[in-house]
N, C-alpha and C positions, 0 to 999 in steps of 0.2 A: 435748642438745636445742638447736635453733637457732631464734632469734627474729628472724632477719634479714628475714622476709617482711613485716614491718610490721603484723601483725594486733594488736599490743598498743598501737599508737598510738591516741589518743582518737578521731581522725577515722575510724578503721576499726572502731570498736566499736559495738555496739548501744546505743541510748539507755538511760540509767540512770534507773530509777524509784525515787524516795525518797518514802516515805509518812510523814506526820506525823500524830499524834493528840494534839494539845496540851491537850485539855480533856475527858478521859474522866470519866464520871459516877461511877466508883467512888471518886474522891477528892472531898472537900468542901473548900471554901476554907479552913476552919480547919486542915486538914492542912498546907497549903503556902500561906499567905496571900500571899506575895510572888510566887507563880508561877501561881496558878489564876485565870483570867479569869472573871468572873461577868457583867458587863454586856455587852450586845451589841457596843458599840464596842470594848471590851477584847478580846472574843473575835475580832473581825475583825482587830484589830491583831496578835493572836497568829498568825493565819493569814498576814498580810503578813510577819511576822517569820520564820515557817517558810519561806515562799516565798523570801524574801531569803537565807535560809541554805541554799537548794538543794532544798527539798522540791518535788515535782511533783504529789503527790496528798495530799489532806487528808481525814482521817477525822474527821467532826464529830459532836458531841453538843451539844444546846442545854441551857442552864441557866435555871432560874427566877430571879427576883430574890433569893430566899433562898439561892441557890447550889446547890440540889439539881437533879439531872437532870430534864429536861422531856420529855414525850411529846406535847406540843401540836404538831400539824401546822402551825398558823399560825406558830409560832415558828421551826420548821425552814424554812418557805417564806421567811420574812423573812431568816433567816440566809443561805440559799442565794442570794437576790437580792443581798444586800449583798456576799457573797463574790464573786459574778460581777462586780460592779463593782470591788471592791478588788483582786482577783487573777484577771483574766480568763484568764491563761495556765495557771492551775493546774487 
């Protein structure tokens, strides 16, 4: 096999998509208190950290103040607006 045509060089490859899901609702903060973001600012910071680590897509879930998953549309809209400000390229 010959790789002299340059197709393995990064500039010749298709863009890489890395998806991150940093705050899934199946975990509660008491499971991993040092790692699960509950407040909105902490969740936004997690998204920024994922972006800085190379993620290009973010799978989001919102949390209520008690740490459990939320299904409130208003909370999702607030999170999406803040994410668009914090990581507009994601």
